[in-house]
N, C-alpha and C positions, 0 to 999 in steps of 0.2 A: 241416488238413482238404484234401485234392486238388482240382485244380479238376472235375473228372471225377464226383466225390463232390457239390461245389456245387451243379452242375448238375443232378445227378440228386435231388439234396433240393429244389432249388425248384420242379421241375416236380413232384413226389410231390405237397408240400404243396399248390401252385395246383391240383391235380385235385383231390388229398381235399376241400377246402374248396370247391371248387366245383360237387363230386359232392353233399356232405352239404349246402350251403346250398340248392342248387335243388333237391334232393329233396325237405327239411323246408320249403321256403318252398310246394312245389306240395303236399304231405300237410297242414301247415296251412291251404289253400286248400279242399282237399276237405272235410276234414272240416268245417268251419265252412259249409259247403254243405251238407254232409249233416244236422248238426244245428242250425245257424240258418235255413236255408232248404232246410226238405227239399222241399218241394211241386216246387221245380225241379232237385232232384238226381237224376240218372239209377241205372240199375238198377246200370251199368259200372263207377260211380264207387268200389264197394269194390275192385275188381278195380285201379284204376289207386292208390289208397290202399295196400292190401297192395303191391303194386310201388316202391313207391317207400320201402315200408320196407324191403324184402329189398335195394333196391338201396344203402340209408344199411349196415346192415349189412356187406354185400359190400365197398364201398369201403372202411369203416375195418378189417375183421379181415383184407385184405387189403394194405392200405400202411401201418399203421402200423407194423409191425414195419421195414419199410424206410425208413422214414423217420428212426425212431430208429437203425437198423443206419447210417444215410447221416452222422449224427454222431458218429460213431465209438464208438459207446456197445456194449458186449460181453458177451454172456451178459444180455440181456434176458429171453428167456424161458428156460426149468427143460422138464423134461420133460411138466410137468403145463399150463404154460404154452403150449407147439408143442401138442400136442391139443386144449386146449379153441380156441385159434386156427386150427389147420388146419380142425378138426370144422366149426367154424359157419361158415367162409370155403364152405369147399365144399357144405356142406348151403345155405346164400344162393344161392350161385352156381348151384344148380342148380333150387330154387325160384325162379332170375329167369328159367331156361328155360322153366318148366313154368309159369311168372304170365303169360309173355308170350304164351303157345301159349294158354294159356285165353285170353285178351284176346282174341286172334284169331280164336279160334271163336265167342268172344262178339257180336264183333262185325259176323263173317259170318252168324251166324245174325239177328241184329238189323235187319239191311236185307236178309235176304230178303224176297224178294217173296211176298201172301199167297197166290198160287197154288201156291207151290214146294212140291216134296214134302219141305221141310225145314221147313215153316212151322209143322207140330206140336210144332216143340221149342221156341217161342218163351216160354210161357207158364209150361215149365220150368224154363228159363233161371236164375233165383235161385237155388232150388235146387242146380241141377247144379253152379252155381258152387261152392256153400258145399262139396257134397261130395269136389268137385275140389280144392280147398284143404286140407280135411282128410286127401286122400290124399295128395297133395304133400308136404305135413308129416310124414307117414306114413313113406312111403317113402324120403324122404330121408333121414330123421333117422334111420332103421333101416338103409337100405344103409351111411351115411357113420361106423357104430361101427366098420369097416373101419380108419378112417384112426387112431382111437383106441388101434386094437391094436399098430400098425405106426411110428409116429410118436414120435420121440425127440429132447429137445436134442441140437444140435453141439458137440463137444469144442472145434473151435477155428475159426477162418476159412477153413482150409484144407483144412474135412473138405467135400468135396465131392461129388454121388454122381449119377448118370443123366444126363452133361452138364450139369447144373445142379441147383442147390438154392434152399430156404427160406434167408433170412438168417439163420435160427437155429436150424433144425431141419434132420433129414433122414430118410427112413426106414430101417428095419431091412433086412439085405440080406438074401435067402432068405424072402421072408415068405410065408405060406400062403395059397393061395387067388387070390393076384393076378391070376392068367389069370381066374378067373371073375370078381373085382370087377372087371377092367376091362371085361370082355366087357358085363356089367350096363350100367354107366355109357356102353358107347358104344351098345348098344342102347335104352336110354334118351333119349337125346342123339338119335340118328336120328329116332327114333319121334317127340319131340316139334320136331325139325326139319322132320320132313314134314309135321306138321300144318300148322304155320307159312305152311306153301313152299304147302300146295296150299289153305289158307284164303282167303293172300294173293290167290293167283291167283282162286280165288274174287269176292273183292270187286270185284277190277280188272275181271273181265268184267264184275259186275254195276252197275260204276259207268261201263262204256262205252257197258252198253246202254242204260243209262237217260240218260246224257248223248245219247244218238242218238234217245231216242225222245221229251225234250224238244223238241229241238234243230227235229224232223218236226212237234210240235204249237205250239210256241209259239216258235222262232227263235232265234237263239243269242244274242242280246241277256236274256235270261229266263234260258237254260240256263247261264251264265256266271257266276250267282248260285251259292254254295252253299250246301246248307243245313246245318245242325247234326250232322244224322249223316254229311253225306258231307265237312264237315270233319273229322270224329272219325275215317272210316275212313280219310283220307289220314294224320294224324298214326301210323295205330296202323300202316298201310303203312309209312312212314320209319322204325317202329320194328324191326317184321319187317324190312327191309333193314339198316339197323344194325346189330342183332342177326347176321344170319347172317352179313354181313361179317366182324365182328370176332371172330365164335368161330371161321369158318375159319381167321382170321389168325392167330389167338390157337392153335390145334393144330397152323397149321403151324411157328412157330416155337417150340411147344413140341418136337413132333417132331424137329425141326432140332436143339435140344439135346440131346434123347435120345440120337440114333446120329451127333454129334458126336465124333470123335477125340479132342479139347481138352478139358478140361473151361471152363466159361467160369460164374465166378460170377456176374458182374453178369446174365446172362440170365434170370435168374430175377426182377430187377426190372423187366424189360422185359417178361416176361410176365403180371407182376404190372399191368403200365403198361395196355398193351393189354387185358388183360380188363377193367378200372376205365372202357374207353372210353364202354361202351353205358352202364351205370348211373351216368357221368357225364353225356352228353349226355341220356340220357333223358328228363327233365323238362322238357330246352329243345325238346327233340323238340314234345314236350305244349303245351309252352306257345305254341307257334307259333300254334296253330289252336285255344285251348281258349277258350271262351263263360267258365270261371269267370274266367279273368285279364281277360278283356276286361267284366266286368261289375264285378270291384276297382278295374281303373284308369278304369272310369268311374265307378263311386263315390267313390273317391280325385281325379277331376278335379270331381263335383258337390261334394262336400267340399270345397274349393280354393276353389270359384267359390263358396260358401255363407259362408265365412268371411271371403273377400274383402268381400263385399256388405257384412255386419254390420258390417266396420272402417271400412270408408268410410262407409257410411249414416250411424253413429252421428258 
């Protein structure tokens, strides 16, 4: 195995383990809070749970093929395998952007003051959230049927197209409706990115205004104490910023591969790594300001102290 392949394999495995474990842990904690401690759960928690599931699927279907390829395994996927893996990856990747957009919109409406013109949307948020999930799944699963029709397995390792390709798969040449497909995807991405940026700017404006009012009324000491909604808003703003950054970086690398004169087989792995950074970091950004994590750690500390007292008390 080449040293470059060894480094790539170690990086891919580390990123996969970190992402899957982080998302799984946070998903289990959200489910526990939702089922066992239903009173303390929030309407926004199902969005977080949906995002964790989408992140896990995105990481697995993006990285497994490249990890297997780094071990030197050839012909790991046939035509059916390529169609299934790339279809699920593309669907979950687009569900990630739509779910993040739904999350930022939900939080923006949640912290909207009662006198705002958007306040009438608050009672309708749970229903609209459910409808948004159904529409996102339906549209993405329908659009990416195109992937199933245009993807086949590579014949050999040198079979690279359009600057770079998947480790085991490639697209059929001269496919129909390719321009229409790319246009639909681009319009959808721009739409969700616009919503995310607009709602993020709106939340930043509200937080700044609220902080200034609190400082005028109660002084700087009280205004520096973050509320649960404020912590949640900060986490979502970090999520949106991270998503936008790596989305733009991923597109830049992808376009560089398309327009490169020389074929670059390793560029596919780089694109996968970059595109998986957001779903990998996502749970840890949420953990940093999450009250569920705080309660869980507090419960563990209480349990440890109780066991310690019982042990030495006897």
